[in-house]
C-alpha positions as CSV (number, residue, x, y, z in Angstrom):
1,M,17.2,24.7,-26.9
2,R,19.9,23.3,-25.0
3,I,19.5,20.2,-23.0
4,R,21.6,19.8,-19.9
5,P,22.9,16.3,-18.9
6,T,20.8,16.6,-15.8
7,Q,17.7,16.5,-17.9
8,L,19.1,13.8,-19.9
9,V,19.3,11.5,-17.0
10,L,15.1,11.9,-16.7
11,L,15.1,9.9,-20.1
12,I,15.9,6.8,-18.2
13,P,12.8,6.9,-16.0
14,L,10.8,8.1,-18.6
15,A,11.4,5.5,-21.1
16,F,10.9,2.7,-18.6
17,L,7.4,4.2,-17.3
18,M,6.5,4.8,-21.1
19,V,7.4,0.7,-21.7
20,F,6.5,-0.5,-19.3
21,F,3.2,1.9,-17.6
22,Y,1.8,4.0,-20.3
23,I,2.1,2.0,-23.5
24,P,0.3,-1.1,-21.9
25,L,-2.1,1.5,-20.1
26,V,-2.8,2.9,-23.7
27,S,-3.5,-0.4,-25.0
28,I,-6.4,-1.2,-22.7
29,I,-7.5,2.1,-23.7
30,Y,-7.5,1.6,-27.4
31,M,-9.0,-2.4,-27.1
32,G,-12.2,-0.5,-25.1
33,L,-12.4,2.5,-27.3
34,W,-11.8,1.0,-30.8
35,D,-13.7,-1.8,-32.7
36,N,-13.1,-1.1,-36.6
37,G,-12.9,2.8,-35.5
38,P,-13.6,4.7,-32.4
39,T,-16.7,3.1,-30.4
40,L,-18.0,4.0,-26.8
41,R,-20.6,0.8,-27.5
42,Y,-18.3,-1.4,-24.9
43,I,-18.1,1.0,-22.1
44,S,-21.8,1.9,-22.8
45,S,-22.8,-1.8,-22.6
46,V,-20.6,-1.8,-19.1
47,L,-23.2,1.1,-17.6
48,A,-26.2,-0.1,-19.3
49,N,-25.3,-3.8,-17.4
50,D,-27.3,-4.0,-14.0
51,Y,-24.7,-6.3,-12.9
52,H,-21.5,-4.2,-13.7
53,R,-23.6,-0.7,-12.7
54,R,-24.2,-2.5,-9.6
55,V,-20.6,-3.6,-8.9
56,I,-19.4,-0.4,-9.7
57,L,-21.8,1.5,-7.1
58,F,-20.7,-1.2,-4.7
59,T,-17.0,-1.1,-5.2
60,V,-17.3,3.0,-4.6
61,G,-19.5,2.2,-1.3
62,Q,-17.6,0.0,-0.1
63,A,-14.2,2.5,-0.5
64,I,-16.3,5.3,1.3
65,A,-17.4,3.1,4.2
66,S,-13.9,1.0,4.5
67,T,-12.4,4.5,4.7
68,L,-14.8,5.9,7.6
69,L,-14.0,2.6,9.5
70,T,-10.6,2.8,9.0
71,L,-10.2,6.6,10.6
72,A,-12.4,5.1,13.1
73,F,-9.5,2.8,13.8
74,G,-6.8,4.9,13.0
75,L,-7.1,8.2,14.3
76,P,-7.3,7.1,18.5
77,G,-3.9,5.1,17.8
78,A,-2.7,8.4,15.8
79,Y,-3.4,10.3,19.3
80,I,-1.8,7.7,21.2
81,F,1.5,7.6,19.3
82,A,1.6,11.3,18.7
83,K,1.0,12.2,22.5
84,Y,2.7,9.4,24.8
85,D,5.9,7.5,24.8
86,F,6.0,4.0,26.4
87,P,8.1,1.1,25.9
88,G,8.1,-0.7,23.0
89,K,6.6,2.3,21.0
90,R,8.9,2.0,18.2
91,A,8.3,-2.0,17.7
92,V,4.7,-1.7,18.1
93,K,4.5,1.2,15.9
94,A,6.4,-1.3,13.3
95,V,4.2,-4.4,13.6
96,L,1.0,-2.1,13.4
97,T,2.5,-1.0,9.9
98,V,3.0,-4.8,8.8
99,P,-0.6,-5.2,7.7
100,F,-0.1,-3.1,4.8
101,V,2.6,-4.8,3.3
102,M,0.9,-8.2,3.8
103,P,-0.3,-10.2,0.9
104,S,-4.0,-9.7,1.0
105,V,-4.4,-13.5,0.6
106,M,-2.7,-13.9,4.4
107,V,-5.1,-10.9,5.4
108,A,-7.7,-13.2,3.7
109,L,-6.3,-16.4,5.6
110,G,-6.1,-14.4,9.4
111,Y,-9.7,-13.7,9.1
112,I,-10.7,-17.5,8.1
113,L,-9.0,-18.6,10.9
114,L,-10.0,-16.3,13.6
115,F,-13.7,-15.8,11.9
116,G,-14.5,-19.1,10.2
117,K,-16.7,-21.5,10.9
118,N,-14.1,-23.3,12.6
119,G,-12.1,-20.4,13.6
120,F,-10.9,-19.4,17.1
121,V,-13.3,-16.6,17.7
122,T,-16.3,-19.1,16.9
123,G,-15.3,-21.3,18.8
124,L,-14.9,-19.3,21.8
125,I,-18.3,-17.8,21.6
126,G,-20.1,-20.6,20.3
127,R,-21.5,-19.0,17.0
128,D,-20.5,-17.4,13.6
129,L,-20.2,-14.3,13.8
130,G,-20.8,-13.6,9.7
131,I,-18.2,-11.8,9.2
132,L,-16.7,-14.0,6.8
133,Y,-18.5,-14.2,2.9
134,S,-20.2,-10.7,3.4
135,W,-19.4,-6.7,3.0
136,K,-18.3,-7.0,6.6
137,G,-15.4,-9.1,6.2
138,I,-14.3,-6.6,3.3
139,L,-14.4,-3.6,5.1
140,L,-12.6,-4.9,8.1
141,A,-9.6,-6.5,6.2
142,H,-9.9,-3.0,5.0
143,A,-9.6,-1.7,8.0
144,F,-6.7,-4.1,8.9
145,Y,-4.6,-3.4,5.5
146,N,-4.9,0.6,6.0
147,F,-5.2,2.0,9.5
148,P,-1.3,2.0,9.4
149,I,-1.8,4.8,6.9
150,V,-4.4,6.8,9.5
151,I,-1.4,6.6,12.3
152,R,1.0,7.5,10.7
153,M,0.4,10.7,8.5
154,V,-2.1,12.1,11.1
155,S,0.4,10.7,14.3
156,S,3.2,12.4,12.4
157,L,1.4,15.8,11.8
158,W,-0.3,15.7,15.3
159,Q,3.3,16.1,16.9
160,R,4.2,19.0,14.9
161,I,1.2,21.2,15.8
162,N,2.3,24.1,17.6
163,P,1.6,24.2,21.3
164,H,1.0,27.9,21.4
165,Y,-2.1,27.6,19.5
166,E,-4.1,25.7,21.7
167,E,-2.6,27.2,25.3
168,A,-4.0,30.6,23.4
169,A,-7.4,28.9,22.9
170,M,-7.1,27.4,26.6
171,A,-6.2,31.1,27.6
172,L,-9.3,32.1,25.8
173,G,-11.7,29.7,27.6
174,A,-11.2,26.7,25.5
175,R,-11.4,23.6,26.9
176,G,-11.3,19.3,26.2
177,W,-14.1,18.7,22.7
178,K,-14.3,22.1,22.3
179,L,-10.4,22.8,22.2
180,F,-9.9,19.9,19.9
181,W,-12.8,20.6,17.7
182,R,-12.0,24.1,17.7
183,V,-8.3,24.3,17.0
184,T,-6.4,21.0,17.2
185,L,-8.7,19.2,14.1
186,P,-8.8,22.3,12.0
187,M,-4.7,22.0,12.0
188,L,-4.8,17.7,11.7
189,S,-7.8,18.0,9.1
190,P,-4.6,18.3,6.0
191,A,-3.2,14.8,7.5
192,I,-6.8,13.5,8.0
193,F,-8.3,14.4,4.7
194,A,-5.1,13.0,2.7
195,S,-4.6,9.7,4.8
196,A,-8.7,9.2,4.1
197,M,-7.9,9.6,0.4
198,L,-5.1,7.5,0.3
199,T,-7.2,4.7,2.1
200,F,-10.0,5.2,-0.6
201,V,-7.4,4.7,-3.5
202,F,-6.4,1.5,-2.0
203,C,-9.7,0.2,-1.2
204,F,-11.0,1.4,-4.4
205,L,-8.7,-0.7,-6.4
206,S,-8.9,-3.6,-4.4
207,F,-9.0,-7.4,-5.2
208,S,-8.1,-10.3,-3.4
209,I,-9.8,-9.2,-0.1
210,P,-13.1,-9.1,-1.9
211,L,-12.5,-11.7,-3.8
212,I,-11.6,-14.3,-1.1
213,I,-13.8,-12.7,1.5
214,G,-16.6,-11.3,-0.2
215,G,-17.0,-13.8,-2.9
216,Y,-18.6,-13.0,-6.4
217,Q,-21.9,-11.8,-4.2
218,Y,-19.5,-8.5,-3.3
219,A,-17.4,-8.3,-6.6
220,T,-15.4,-4.9,-7.0
221,I,-14.6,-3.6,-10.4
222,E,-11.3,-5.1,-10.3
223,V,-12.8,-8.5,-9.4
224,D,-15.2,-8.0,-12.4
225,I,-12.5,-7.2,-14.7
226,F,-10.5,-10.4,-13.5
227,T,-13.4,-12.6,-14.3
228,S,-14.6,-10.8,-17.6
229,I,-11.0,-11.7,-18.6
230,M,-9.4,-14.7,-17.1
231,T,-12.3,-16.6,-17.0
232,L,-14.9,-15.6,-19.7
233,L,-12.1,-14.4,-22.1
234,D,-13.9,-11.2,-22.9
235,F,-11.5,-8.6,-23.3
236,K,-13.3,-6.0,-24.7
237,T,-15.6,-5.8,-21.4
238,G,-12.8,-6.3,-19.3
239,S,-11.0,-3.3,-21.0
240,A,-14.3,-1.1,-21.0
241,L,-14.6,-2.0,-17.2
242,A,-11.0,-1.2,-16.6
243,I,-11.6,2.1,-18.8
244,I,-14.0,3.2,-16.2
245,Q,-11.6,2.5,-12.8
246,I,-8.9,4.0,-14.4
247,T,-10.7,7.2,-15.5
248,L,-12.0,7.2,-11.3
249,S,-8.4,6.5,-10.1
250,V,-7.3,9.2,-11.7
251,V,-9.7,11.8,-10.6
252,F,-9.2,10.3,-6.7
253,M,-5.3,10.4,-7.1
254,Y,-5.3,13.8,-8.2
255,I,-7.7,14.7,-4.9
256,Y,-5.1,12.8,-3.1
257,L,-1.8,14.5,-4.6
258,R,-3.5,17.9,-4.1
259,S,-4.7,16.8,-0.4
260,L,-0.6,15.7,0.1
261,D,0.5,19.2,-0.6
262,A,-1.4,20.8,2.4
263,Y,-0.1,18.2,4.3
264,A,3.2,18.5,3.1
265,K,3.3,22.2,4.0
266,R,1.6,21.6,7.8
267,E,4.3,19.1,8.2
268,E,7.4,21.1,7.4
269,Q,7.0,23.0,10.9
270,R,9.9,22.9,12.8
271,V,8.1,22.6,16.0
272,F,8.3,18.8,17.0
273,R,6.3,17.7,20.2
274,K,8.2,15.6,22.5
275,P,5.5,12.5,23.7
276,V,5.2,12.6,27.6
277,P,5.5,9.1,29.3
278,F,2.5,7.2,30.0
279,T,2.6,6.3,33.4
280,K,1.0,3.8,35.8
281,R,-1.4,6.3,37.2
282,D,-2.7,7.3,33.7
283,W,-3.2,3.5,33.1
284,L,-6.0,4.1,36.4
285,S,-7.7,6.9,35.2
286,L,-10.3,7.8,32.4
287,R,-8.1,7.9,29.9
288,G,-6.1,5.0,30.9
289,L,-9.4,2.7,30.1
290,A,-10.4,4.7,26.5
291,I,-7.0,3.5,25.7
292,A,-7.3,-0.2,27.2
293,V,-10.7,-0.4,25.4
294,Y,-9.2,0.8,22.0
295,S,-6.1,-1.9,22.6
296,F,-8.4,-4.3,23.1
297,I,-10.4,-3.7,20.1
298,V,-7.2,-3.4,17.6
299,F,-6.0,-6.6,19.4
300,I,-9.1,-8.5,18.1
301,F,-9.3,-7.0,14.5
302,I,-5.9,-5.8,13.8
303,V,-3.3,-7.9,15.9
304,S,-4.9,-11.0,16.4
305,P,-5.1,-12.4,12.4
306,L,-1.4,-12.5,12.4
307,L,-1.2,-14.2,15.7
308,A,-3.9,-16.5,14.1
309,V,-1.3,-17.2,11.4
310,I,1.4,-17.6,13.7
311,Y,-0.5,-20.4,15.8
312,D,-1.8,-22.2,13.0
313,S,1.5,-22.7,11.2
314,L,3.1,-23.9,14.9
315,H,0.3,-26.6,14.9
316,F,0.7,-30.0,12.7
317,N,-2.1,-32.5,13.4
318,G,-3.2,-31.1,16.6
319,Q,0.3,-30.8,18.1
320,W,3.3,-28.2,18.6
321,S,5.4,-29.0,15.7
322,L,8.1,-27.0,12.9
323,E,6.8,-29.1,10.4
324,W,5.0,-27.0,8.3
325,Y,8.2,-24.9,8.3
326,R,10.3,-27.4,7.2
327,R,7.9,-28.3,4.2
328,V,8.3,-24.5,3.6
329,F,11.9,-25.2,3.3
330,S,12.3,-28.0,1.3
331,A,13.6,-28.6,-1.5
332,E,11.1,-31.1,-2.6
333,Y,8.7,-30.7,-5.7
334,N,5.1,-29.2,-5.3
335,P,3.0,-30.2,-7.9
336,M,0.2,-27.4,-6.9
337,F,2.0,-24.8,-8.1
338,G,4.9,-26.3,-10.3
339,A,7.9,-25.7,-8.6
340,T,9.7,-25.8,-4.5
341,T,8.6,-23.9,-1.8
342,L,11.7,-22.8,-1.0
343,G,12.0,-21.9,-4.8
344,A,8.8,-19.5,-4.3
345,V,10.7,-18.1,-1.6
346,R,13.9,-17.4,-3.5
347,N,11.7,-16.1,-6.2
348,S,10.6,-13.5,-4.1
349,L,13.5,-12.4,-2.6
350,T,15.5,-12.4,-5.9
351,F,12.5,-10.1,-7.4
352,G,12.4,-8.1,-4.4
353,L,16.1,-7.0,-4.5
354,A,15.4,-6.5,-8.4
355,T,12.4,-4.1,-7.7
356,V,14.5,-2.0,-5.4
357,F,17.1,-1.4,-7.9
358,L,14.6,-0.3,-10.5
359,S,12.3,1.5,-8.6
360,V,15.6,3.8,-6.9
361,L,17.0,4.1,-10.5
362,V,13.1,5.4,-12.0
363,A,12.4,7.0,-8.7
364,L,15.4,9.3,-8.3
365,P,15.6,11.7,-11.6
366,I,11.7,12.0,-11.1
367,A,12.1,13.4,-7.7
368,Y,14.8,15.7,-8.3
369,A,13.2,17.0,-11.9
370,L,9.8,17.6,-9.1
371,H,12.1,19.1,-6.4
372,R,14.7,21.4,-8.3
373,W,13.0,22.4,-11.6
374,N,10.0,24.7,-12.5
375,F,8.1,24.0,-16.0
376,R,4.8,24.1,-17.6
377,G,2.7,21.6,-16.5
378,K,4.3,20.6,-13.6
379,R,1.5,19.1,-11.8
380,L,0.3,17.3,-14.3
381,F,3.5,15.8,-14.7
382,D,3.2,14.7,-10.9
383,V,0.2,13.2,-11.5
384,L,1.2,10.9,-14.4
385,A,4.5,9.8,-12.2
386,M,2.3,9.1,-9.8
387,L,-0.4,7.8,-12.0
388,P,0.8,3.9,-11.5
389,L,-0.1,3.9,-7.6
390,A,-3.8,4.6,-8.7
391,S,-3.7,2.1,-11.4
392,S,-4.6,-1.9,-10.1
393,A,-2.2,-4.7,-10.2
394,I,-4.9,-6.3,-12.6
395,T,-5.1,-3.9,-15.2
396,L,-1.7,-3.6,-15.2
397,G,-1.2,-7.5,-16.1
398,L,-4.0,-7.2,-18.6
399,G,-1.7,-4.5,-20.2
400,Y,1.2,-6.4,-20.3
401,I,-0.8,-9.7,-22.0
402,R,-1.9,-6.9,-24.9
403,V,1.6,-5.7,-25.6
404,F,4.2,-8.5,-24.6
405,H,2.5,-11.6,-25.5
406,A,3.9,-12.0,-28.3
407,T,7.9,-10.9,-27.7
408,P,10.6,-12.8,-25.9
409,L,9.8,-10.6,-23.0
410,Y,6.3,-12.1,-22.4
411,Y,6.3,-15.4,-19.6
412,T,10.0,-14.6,-18.2
413,M,11.5,-13.1,-14.8
414,W,11.8,-9.6,-16.5
415,I,7.9,-8.7,-17.2
416,V,7.3,-9.8,-13.4
417,I,10.1,-7.5,-12.3
418,A,8.9,-5.0,-14.6
419,A,5.5,-5.1,-12.9
420,H,6.7,-4.9,-9.6
421,T,8.6,-1.9,-10.0
422,V,5.9,0.0,-11.5
423,I,3.9,-0.8,-8.8
424,A,6.1,-0.3,-6.2
425,Y,8.2,2.8,-7.5
426,P,5.7,5.3,-6.5
427,F,6.6,4.6,-2.6
428,V,10.2,5.1,-3.3
429,L,9.1,8.3,-5.1
430,R,7.3,9.7,-2.0
431,A,9.9,9.0,0.3
432,V,12.4,10.2,-1.7
433,S,10.7,13.4,-2.6
434,T,9.7,14.0,1.1
435,S,13.2,13.6,2.2
436,L,14.2,16.1,-0.4
437,K,11.5,18.8,0.8
438,K,13.3,19.0,4.1
439,I,16.9,20.3,3.2
440,R,17.1,23.8,2.8
441,P,17.6,25.4,-0.2
442,N,20.5,27.4,0.8
443,L,22.7,24.2,0.8
444,F,22.3,24.2,-3.2
445,E,23.0,27.5,-3.5
446,A,26.0,27.4,-1.3
447,A,27.7,24.5,-3.5
448,L,26.9,26.1,-6.5
449,S,28.1,29.3,-5.6
450,L,31.2,27.3,-4.8
451,G,31.5,26.3,-8.2
452,A,29.6,23.0,-8.1
453,R,27.8,21.7,-11.5
454,E,23.9,21.1,-10.6
455,W,24.4,17.2,-10.6
456,K,27.6,17.0,-8.4
457,A,25.8,19.3,-5.4
458,F,22.8,17.2,-6.0
459,L,25.2,14.0,-5.6
460,K,27.4,15.6,-3.2
461,V,25.2,17.7,-1.1
462,E,21.3,16.6,-1.2
463,L,21.6,13.0,-2.0
464,P,23.4,12.0,1.4
465,L,21.2,14.5,3.4
466,A,18.1,12.4,1.4
467,I,19.8,8.9,2.0
468,G,16.8,8.1,4.9
469,G,14.1,8.4,2.1
470,V,15.9,6.8,-0.2
471,I,16.4,3.8,2.4
472,V,13.2,3.7,3.2
473,G,11.7,4.1,-0.2
474,A,14.0,0.8,-1.0
475,I,12.2,-0.9,1.9
476,F,9.0,-0.1,1.1
477,A,9.7,-1.1,-2.8
478,F,11.0,-4.9,-1.1
479,A,8.1,-5.3,1.0
480,M,5.3,-4.3,-1.9
481,S,7.2,-6.8,-4.4
482,I,7.5,-9.7,-2.0
483,A,3.4,-9.2,-1.1
484,E,2.5,-8.7,-4.7
485,L,0.0,-11.5,-5.9
486,G,-2.5,-10.1,-8.9
487,A,-0.3,-9.1,-11.7
488,T,2.3,-11.9,-10.3
489,Y,-0.3,-14.7,-10.9
490,M,-1.2,-13.4,-14.4
491,L,2.3,-13.3,-15.6
492,A,4.3,-15.4,-14.1
493,K,5.1,-19.3,-15.2
494,P,5.0,-21.9,-12.6
495,E,9.2,-21.9,-12.0
496,Y,9.1,-17.8,-10.9
497,T,6.0,-18.8,-8.6
498,T,6.5,-16.4,-5.6
499,M,5.8,-16.4,-1.9
500,A,2.3,-14.8,-2.4
501,V,1.1,-16.8,-5.6
502,A,2.3,-20.0,-3.1
503,I,0.3,-18.5,-0.6
504,Y,-2.9,-18.0,-2.6
505,K,-2.5,-22.0,-3.8
506,F,-2.1,-23.4,-0.6
507,L,-5.5,-21.2,0.9
508,G,-7.3,-22.5,-2.5
509,A,-6.3,-26.3,-1.7
510,R,-7.5,-25.8,2.2
511,Q,-3.5,-26.3,3.2
512,F,-4.0,-23.7,5.6
513,G,-0.5,-24.9,7.9
514,S,1.9,-24.3,5.0
515,A,0.0,-21.1,3.8
516,S,0.6,-20.2,7.5
517,A,4.3,-20.8,7.3
518,L,5.3,-18.8,4.3
519,S,3.0,-16.0,5.8
520,V,5.2,-15.5,8.7
521,L,8.3,-16.1,6.8
522,L,6.6,-12.5,5.4
523,M,5.5,-11.1,8.3
524,A,9.1,-11.5,9.8
525,I,10.5,-10.0,6.5
526,S,8.4,-7.2,6.9
527,T,8.6,-6.4,10.7
528,L,12.4,-6.5,10.3
529,S,12.2,-3.9,7.1
530,F,9.6,-1.4,9.3
531,L,11.9,-1.7,12.1
532,V,14.8,-0.3,10.2
533,I,11.9,2.4,8.9
534,E,11.2,3.7,12.6
535,R,15.0,3.8,13.2
536,I,15.7,5.9,10.2
537,G,12.4,8.0,11.2
538,E,11.4,8.9,7.6
539,E,7.9,9.4,6.8
540,V,6.8,7.4,3.1
541,W,3.1,8.6,3.1
């Protein structure tokens, strides 16, 4: 069979994923299933242990509860962004998306500053609400993290619902709740289900939030793996837990990808309803009151943690000051993490830019193959290509320790960049794939009929039209890289400390001011990034 040049290009990303994802993944599976021969002893031991069983059930339970809470937060917001136009809408949407790429330690910091024993809310009402170090804190922090997914996916589809269906239903007597339940909701269901599945996957794989806000009393599988390996040095148990987590993640990811197909088909509708202006009269109506109450709830649980971090970064010894920022940009050596804080900023930016380059290089050929070629096993190939999205950073770090610990690559900046690329590239792949699906196929066919080869038609015709998706994916890759903590913490030596790791170290030492200043810097970078995304108008989800 003759191999075309365009197919040879696909070998580069496949080789990268094979070395830096699949082989480490297989090594974990091998360690958990092999002991002088094939065995299920370690998995059986984990499933027979009351503690591990309770952790697995809690992980699934909190993921379901977090998903439901996220939907409760996100669906009203999706309605507002889909139906109404108001001044600063793009900026507000960009700010509300920032939590998704914030380091989880920054989320913990915001909730400590708000709801801790000495927090702003605790001081305001005079009592501790019991949110920190409980399952309630985990659910709220997960909703903080993931509700932008629901807002973006659902509002995007809501704006594309053909108004003729609702008009026909209204002509037959449907109004209000009945109209929504019978007509609008079924048409929105692909977006709601897809966003819920993606949220569930992220909550299922959550690490830092359960560890810091929940503590070991509310450990998840991810925390259990980390404890088994890094604290107890029990690699066999850690591997068995990782195998259970990977198996469940693959199932969940497959369901998500199937739901994403239905969502993508609905989103392809050419109808795009223009939002109506939200006037002063609307604010005085019952609907305006409901939106005001919702906005207040979002402000308390979603926006105020960000504001609490900003406020704390501007206070030093009880006074307004920029001292924490001076320390961030200082070249003084910090023995806490073995590097300078300014060096941590520089490392994050370096890793982020390298991750952008590699993520685009890996994602483009795979996106093209999924878009242009029809072959047996295409669905399985899509699932395998998106599998890194369903794999945790802790599991990836464990695999790298297993595979690369005796190689020159281990403990270098390149191993960290490789891990960041594997974590970030699915977002680039999804953004580029979404953009390619929006291009009319007759444009490519016209280029071929004029004598252009397949690769030239892609580079000259399709890629320029999909450049918005490439840019959005690159921005997401950069944001995910600078916010990554788990794998970086396990693989980076002190001189390669990043901002996320530095925030974690500051938080552990109760140096909230320095942690807040670094978090604000991350927020500023993320906000600027998502303002660009809003300007481009492409969806990555």
